[in-house]
C-alpha positions as CSV (number, residue, x, y, z in Angstrom):
1,X,53.7,-65.3,128.6
2,X,55.6,-65.0,125.3
3,X,58.1,-62.1,124.9
4,X,56.6,-59.2,122.9
5,X,58.2,-56.7,120.6
6,X,56.8,-53.4,122.0
7,X,58.7,-50.5,120.4
8,X,60.2,-49.9,117.0
9,X,61.7,-46.5,116.3
10,X,63.8,-44.9,113.6
11,X,66.1,-41.9,113.9
12,X,68.8,-43.2,116.2
13,X,72.5,-43.4,115.4
14,X,73.1,-45.2,112.0
15,X,75.9,-47.7,113.0
16,X,77.3,-51.1,112.2
17,X,80.0,-53.0,114.1
18,X,79.6,-50.7,117.1
19,X,79.9,-51.5,120.8
20,X,77.6,-50.7,123.7
21,X,77.2,-51.0,127.4
22,X,74.3,-50.5,129.9
23,X,74.9,-48.4,133.0
24,X,71.9,-47.8,135.3
25,X,69.1,-46.8,132.9
26,X,71.3,-45.5,130.1
27,X,72.9,-47.4,127.2
28,X,76.2,-45.9,125.9
29,X,77.1,-46.7,122.3
30,X,80.7,-46.2,121.0
31,X,81.9,-45.9,117.4
32,X,81.0,-48.2,114.6
33,X,80.8,-48.1,110.8
34,X,78.3,-46.4,108.5
35,X,78.4,-46.6,104.7
36,X,79.4,-43.3,103.1
37,X,81.6,-42.1,106.1
38,X,85.3,-41.6,105.8
39,X,87.3,-44.0,108.0
40,X,90.7,-42.9,106.7
41,X,90.4,-39.7,108.7
42,X,91.6,-39.9,112.3
43,X,89.0,-38.4,114.7
44,X,87.8,-39.1,118.2
45,X,85.2,-41.9,118.6
46,X,81.5,-41.0,118.5
47,X,79.6,-41.6,121.7
48,X,75.8,-41.8,122.0
49,X,73.5,-42.5,124.9
50,X,70.0,-43.9,125.0
51,X,67.5,-43.2,127.9
52,X,65.8,-46.5,128.3
53,X,62.7,-44.8,129.8
54,X,62.1,-42.2,127.1
55,X,63.7,-44.2,124.2
56,X,65.6,-41.0,123.2
57,X,69.1,-41.1,121.7
58,X,71.5,-38.2,122.0
59,X,75.1,-37.6,120.9
60,X,77.4,-36.8,123.8
61,X,79.7,-33.9,123.2
62,X,83.2,-34.0,124.7
63,X,85.1,-31.0,125.9
64,X,88.3,-32.9,126.3
65,X,91.3,-31.2,124.7
66,X,93.7,-34.1,124.9
67,X,92.6,-36.4,122.0
68,X,95.3,-38.9,123.0
69,X,93.1,-39.9,125.9
70,X,90.2,-40.6,123.6
71,X,90.0,-43.7,121.4
72,X,90.0,-43.0,117.6
73,X,86.9,-43.7,115.6
74,X,86.8,-47.5,115.0
75,X,84.7,-50.6,114.3
76,X,85.0,-54.2,115.3
77,X,85.9,-53.2,118.9
78,X,84.4,-54.5,122.2
79,X,83.2,-52.8,125.4
80,X,82.0,-53.8,128.8
81,X,80.9,-52.0,131.9
82,X,82.0,-52.4,135.5
83,X,80.1,-50.1,137.9
84,X,79.8,-46.7,136.4
85,X,82.8,-47.2,134.0
86,X,82.9,-48.5,130.5
87,X,86.0,-50.2,129.2
88,X,86.8,-50.3,125.5
89,X,89.4,-52.4,123.8
90,X,90.5,-53.3,120.3
91,X,88.9,-52.5,116.9
92,X,90.3,-50.8,113.9
93,X,89.8,-48.1,111.3
94,X,91.1,-47.7,107.7
95,X,94.0,-45.4,108.5
96,X,95.3,-46.6,111.9
97,X,94.6,-50.3,111.5
98,X,93.8,-52.4,114.6
99,X,94.5,-51.2,118.2
100,X,95.3,-52.9,121.5
101,X,95.1,-49.9,123.9
102,X,92.6,-49.9,126.7
103,X,90.4,-46.9,127.3
104,X,87.8,-46.2,130.0
105,X,84.8,-43.9,129.8
106,X,83.4,-42.5,133.0
107,X,79.7,-42.4,132.5
108,X,79.2,-39.8,135.3
109,X,81.5,-37.1,134.0
110,X,81.5,-38.3,130.4
111,X,85.3,-38.4,130.3
112,X,87.7,-40.7,128.5
113,X,91.1,-41.9,129.9
114,X,93.7,-44.1,128.3
115,X,94.5,-46.8,130.9
116,X,98.1,-47.9,131.7
117,X,98.2,-51.7,131.8
118,X,100.9,-54.2,132.5
119,X,101.4,-57.9,131.9
120,X,101.0,-59.9,128.7
121,X,98.9,-57.6,126.6
122,X,97.0,-59.1,123.7
123,X,98.0,-58.2,120.2
124,X,95.9,-55.6,118.3
125,X,92.8,-57.1,116.7
126,X,89.2,-56.7,115.8
127,X,86.2,-59.1,115.8
128,X,87.0,-60.3,119.3
129,X,84.5,-60.4,122.2
130,X,84.7,-59.5,125.9
131,X,82.7,-60.1,129.1
132,X,83.0,-59.5,132.8
133,X,83.3,-62.2,135.5
134,X,83.7,-61.4,139.2
135,X,84.8,-57.8,138.4
136,X,87.5,-58.8,135.8
137,X,87.4,-58.6,132.0
138,X,87.8,-61.6,129.8
139,X,88.6,-61.4,126.1
140,X,88.6,-64.2,123.5
141,X,89.3,-64.6,119.8
142,X,89.3,-62.0,117.0
143,X,91.5,-61.5,114.0
144,X,95.0,-60.4,114.9
145,X,96.4,-57.7,112.6
146,X,100.2,-58.4,112.9
147,X,99.9,-62.1,112.8
148,X,97.2,-62.0,110.1
149,X,95.4,-64.9,111.6
150,X,92.4,-65.8,113.8
151,X,92.8,-66.2,117.5
152,X,91.5,-68.7,120.0
153,X,93.4,-67.1,122.9
154,X,91.7,-66.3,126.2
155,X,93.0,-63.3,128.2
156,X,91.9,-61.9,131.5
157,X,92.4,-58.3,132.7
158,X,92.7,-58.1,136.4
159,X,91.0,-54.7,136.9
160,X,92.3,-54.3,140.4
161,X,95.9,-54.1,139.1
162,X,95.2,-53.5,135.4
163,X,97.3,-56.5,134.5
164,X,96.7,-58.7,131.5
165,X,96.9,-62.5,132.1
166,X,97.3,-64.9,129.2
167,X,95.0,-67.7,130.3
168,X,95.6,-69.9,127.3
169,X,99.2,-70.6,128.2
170,X,98.4,-71.4,131.9
171,X,99.3,-75.0,132.7
172,X,96.2,-75.3,134.9
173,X,93.9,-74.8,131.9
174,X,92.0,-78.0,131.0
175,X,89.9,-79.1,128.1
176,X,90.0,-78.2,124.4
177,X,89.6,-74.4,123.8
178,X,87.1,-73.0,121.4
179,X,88.4,-72.9,117.8
180,X,90.0,-69.9,116.2
181,X,87.3,-67.4,115.2
182,X,86.1,-63.8,114.9
183,X,82.8,-62.0,115.3
184,X,81.5,-64.5,117.9
185,X,79.9,-63.7,121.2
186,X,81.3,-64.1,124.7
187,X,78.7,-64.1,127.4
188,X,79.1,-64.6,131.2
189,X,76.8,-66.2,133.7
190,X,78.2,-66.7,137.2
191,X,81.6,-68.4,136.8
192,X,80.8,-69.6,133.3
193,X,81.6,-68.0,129.9
194,X,79.7,-69.0,126.8
195,X,81.4,-68.9,123.4
196,X,79.0,-69.2,120.5
197,X,79.2,-68.7,116.7
198,X,81.7,-66.6,114.8
199,X,83.6,-67.1,111.5
200,X,86.1,-69.9,111.4
201,X,88.2,-71.3,108.5
202,X,88.8,-74.8,107.3
203,X,92.5,-74.1,107.7
204,X,92.3,-73.2,111.3
205,X,94.0,-70.0,112.4
206,X,94.7,-68.9,108.8
207,X,92.0,-67.1,106.8
208,X,91.7,-68.7,103.3
209,X,88.1,-67.7,102.5
210,X,86.9,-71.2,103.2
211,X,84.6,-70.1,106.0
212,X,83.1,-72.4,108.6
213,X,80.1,-71.6,110.8
214,X,80.1,-74.0,113.8
215,X,77.0,-74.1,116.0
216,X,78.7,-75.9,118.9
217,X,78.5,-74.1,122.2
218,X,81.7,-74.0,124.1
219,X,81.9,-73.1,127.8
220,X,84.8,-71.9,129.9
221,X,84.6,-72.2,133.7
222,X,86.7,-69.4,135.1
223,X,86.9,-70.9,138.5
224,X,88.3,-74.3,137.4
225,X,90.0,-72.9,134.2
226,X,88.3,-75.6,132.2
227,X,86.8,-75.7,128.7
228,X,83.9,-78.1,128.0
229,X,80.9,-78.6,125.8
230,X,77.4,-79.1,127.3
231,X,75.8,-82.4,126.6
232,X,72.9,-81.6,124.2
233,X,69.8,-83.7,124.8
234,X,68.1,-82.3,121.7
235,X,69.5,-82.1,118.2
236,X,67.7,-78.9,117.3
237,X,70.0,-75.9,117.7
238,X,70.5,-72.6,116.0
239,X,72.4,-72.4,112.7
240,X,76.0,-71.3,113.0
241,X,76.4,-67.6,112.4
242,X,78.6,-64.6,113.0
243,X,77.9,-61.0,114.0
244,X,74.9,-62.0,116.1
245,X,74.0,-60.8,119.6
246,X,74.0,-62.8,122.9
247,X,72.8,-62.1,126.4
248,X,71.8,-63.9,129.6
249,X,68.4,-63.6,131.0
250,X,67.3,-65.4,134.2
251,X,70.2,-67.8,133.9
252,X,69.7,-68.8,130.3
253,X,71.7,-67.8,127.3
254,X,69.9,-66.2,124.4
255,X,71.2,-65.3,120.9
256,X,69.6,-63.1,118.2
257,X,70.2,-62.4,114.6
258,X,73.5,-62.7,112.7
259,X,74.7,-63.9,109.3
260,X,75.9,-67.1,107.6
261,X,77.8,-66.5,104.4
262,X,77.6,-70.2,103.3
263,X,73.8,-69.8,103.1
264,X,74.1,-66.1,102.4
265,X,71.4,-65.6,105.0
266,X,70.7,-63.0,107.6
267,X,68.7,-64.0,110.7
268,X,66.2,-62.4,113.1
269,X,65.4,-65.5,115.1
270,X,65.7,-65.8,118.9
271,X,67.2,-68.9,120.6
272,X,67.5,-69.9,124.2
273,X,70.0,-72.3,125.8
274,X,69.0,-73.6,129.2
275,X,72.1,-74.8,131.2
276,X,69.9,-76.8,133.5
277,X,68.8,-79.1,130.7
278,X,71.6,-78.4,128.1
279,X,68.9,-77.9,125.5
280,X,68.4,-75.2,122.9
281,X,64.9,-74.0,121.9
282,X,63.7,-71.4,119.5
283,X,61.8,-68.7,121.3
284,X,58.5,-67.5,119.8
285,X,57.7,-63.9,120.2
286,X,54.7,-61.6,119.7
287,X,54.6,-58.4,117.7
288,X,56.6,-57.4,114.7
289,X,60.2,-58.5,115.0
290,X,63.1,-56.4,113.5
291,X,64.4,-57.0,110.0
292,X,66.9,-59.8,109.8
293,X,70.4,-58.3,110.4
294,X,74.0,-58.6,111.5
295,X,76.5,-56.5,113.4
296,X,73.8,-54.9,115.6
297,X,74.1,-54.2,119.3
298,X,71.9,-55.6,122.1
299,X,71.7,-54.5,125.7
300,X,69.4,-56.0,128.4
301,X,67.8,-53.7,130.9
302,X,65.7,-55.4,133.6
303,X,63.1,-57.4,131.5
304,X,63.6,-55.5,128.2
305,X,66.1,-56.2,125.4
306,X,67.2,-53.2,123.4
307,X,68.4,-53.9,119.8
308,X,69.8,-51.1,117.7
309,X,71.7,-50.6,114.5
310,X,73.3,-53.3,112.3
311,X,72.9,-54.0,108.6
312,X,70.6,-56.0,106.4
313,X,70.1,-56.8,102.7
314,X,68.0,-54.1,101.0
315,X,64.4,-55.1,100.9
316,X,62.5,-55.9,97.7
317,X,61.6,-52.6,96.0
318,X,63.2,-49.8,94.1
319,X,66.5,-49.8,96.0
320,X,66.9,-53.6,95.6
321,X,66.1,-53.3,91.8
322,X,68.6,-50.5,91.2
323,X,71.4,-51.6,93.5
324,X,71.2,-55.3,93.4
325,X,70.1,-58.0,95.9
326,X,73.5,-58.1,97.7
327,X,73.4,-54.4,98.7
328,X,73.4,-53.9,102.5
329,X,71.6,-51.0,104.1
330,X,72.7,-49.8,107.5
331,X,70.1,-49.2,110.2
332,X,69.4,-46.3,112.6
333,X,66.5,-48.1,114.3
334,X,65.8,-49.2,117.9
335,X,63.7,-52.2,118.9
336,X,62.6,-53.4,122.3
337,X,61.7,-57.0,123.2
338,X,59.8,-57.1,126.6
339,X,60.2,-60.5,128.2
340,X,57.6,-59.7,130.9
341,X,55.3,-56.9,129.6
342,X,53.3,-55.3,132.4
343,X,49.5,-54.8,132.2
344,X,50.1,-51.1,131.6
345,X,52.4,-51.8,128.6
346,X,49.8,-54.2,127.2
347,X,47.1,-51.6,127.6
348,X,49.2,-48.9,125.9
349,X,49.9,-51.2,123.0
350,X,46.1,-51.9,122.7
351,X,45.4,-48.2,122.7
352,X,47.9,-47.7,119.8
353,X,46.7,-50.7,117.9
354,X,43.0,-49.6,118.0
355,X,43.8,-45.9,117.8
356,X,41.7,-45.2,120.9
357,X,41.0,-41.7,122.3
358,X,43.8,-40.8,124.8
359,X,42.5,-37.5,126.0
360,X,41.1,-39.0,129.2
361,X,44.4,-40.6,130.2
362,X,46.7,-39.1,132.8
363,X,49.5,-36.9,131.3
364,X,52.3,-39.3,132.3
365,X,50.6,-42.2,130.4
366,X,50.1,-40.0,127.3
367,X,53.7,-39.1,127.4
368,X,54.8,-42.8,127.6
369,X,52.6,-43.6,124.6
370,X,54.0,-40.7,122.7
371,X,57.5,-41.8,123.3
372,X,56.7,-45.3,122.1
373,X,55.8,-44.0,118.6
374,X,57.9,-40.8,118.1
375,X,61.0,-41.3,116.0
376,X,64.3,-40.1,117.4
377,X,65.8,-36.7,116.5
378,X,69.4,-36.7,117.7
379,X,70.6,-33.8,119.7
380,X,73.9,-33.1,121.5
381,X,72.3,-32.6,125.0
382,X,72.7,-35.2,127.6
383,X,70.1,-37.8,128.4
């Protein structure tokens, strides 16, 4: 069965370059950018939550009085979840620049805490990526503010002691690390970490506006501390890109969307890498896919992928004519790709497609159908 796009709703948070985690049945989204907002003003980061059953977004209000414990509003940061706690690191805004403080967000009591860390802490940056392997946080790449250069450093945060370890300098590391880059993805599966995409430069770690978009997949084995490239048995693979989304489903790596400045092209394609065969394949889907975009967030919950936010070129029409073809419009939409839609889901989609009478259906089914088509209206109440 082909994956099917089942839900497409407007009215959520309008955000670009945000970060998000999934905890139980809720998605927590932190920060991000939106055209027209003031990022010179220092203020606590925005936090939103999505109920993955009702598809409702809400803004979470904080009663914390000590703003020093709350990260400032930012974009280009990264977040991961371990148990009930979300960890946020890095990112920047226009007044404070980049940050290298670690914050944790308790999703039960909705409380922020600045974490005291030790060890070799990474330099402040944005455009990096993080993932979790065996309960520890791994961070790779990004653009370092003080050094004014791309990074290809791999760090690990030992969560049990809150100690940063600089893996790149370890003598036990083998193989050639992934190149210097930012706005790539870092995705874990078992002991393996996949690094794909991102923006590189012909001059290596220095940014000279000679951008490179490599589509080589690099893998880091955390157990053996070894970098390697899978042997591709098929030449077809996704075009290099940055600001895309990546996730692992049933042992395979997937990527969605992104942008390539050389082609000046945004993507909404879906690709799968199977580590058993070392082959890439483009995934065909049913239903209407989201508009091509970059800098969106994607979270996988059970068999459903939630994609929200991001930015796209303005579509052909009045706005495009008035503002120009290169104008980007930020999204406040939420889309769901169901990899294994149930018979109930398929029936509800058929009812909507053919505008069938719903009065005879049980109330819970009518409620589910209503939620599938009702745009969001943000509130400050909890999900």
